[in-house]
C-alpha angles and dihedrals in degrees: 000000000000128000118225119202122205138181087254094062096095091046091051091048093050090047090051092049094047092046091050093049091047091049092051093046091051093044093052096245093118110069132170095293106006128087131183132185148111129302114200093006092186091048100223105101114083092188096047110151134185119199125192129182112225113196116205116196144153107274092175095287093087137277118308116258100177148356121232124192144159135191134219129198099219121237090237087075118096115243111260117182111242096009115128134164119230136193129198126190114205134180128158108321094339129092139162132179141195137189129210094232098192109055118218098359094122091240118113128224118265115280115264123207128208115188108204106126129232119349142061120332121188116228112198120192121189142150137222103237143022113280138093116275130186112212138185122210125192114194137169138178110221138189124236086263091056094253118143112249139176114326127175130168135199128180111235106169131024117168 
């Protein structure tokens, strides 16, 4: 089997991503601070990585102190030995990561917490082998008093 690349590849990828996000938003899977979707939808890129920028800000509840998040390898995924989904939070000189260590069991990883105040955090989602994976991420910007505060997200890299 050979892979043919064309100048339309990036357009098709963006269309696929936007269609997926639209589907999830219409189906109710995307909520205020949850997002679900595929990583490596074609299933042939072992190093496939999705990067989102999460902006934490004071929405009237107070300034953000930290971002918490977890990741779940959804049970709709076929079991693949040695395939795990990972998430890293990164801001400034700080980073933390977590892995969903039981693929497809419908239980998420533990929450991870990165304390770096207001601003843009990078959320990096990857996997350990080639193969399509559907993942679910739960994320929240919180104040020092553990009150939910302003949280926005934008996808910046998907390949």
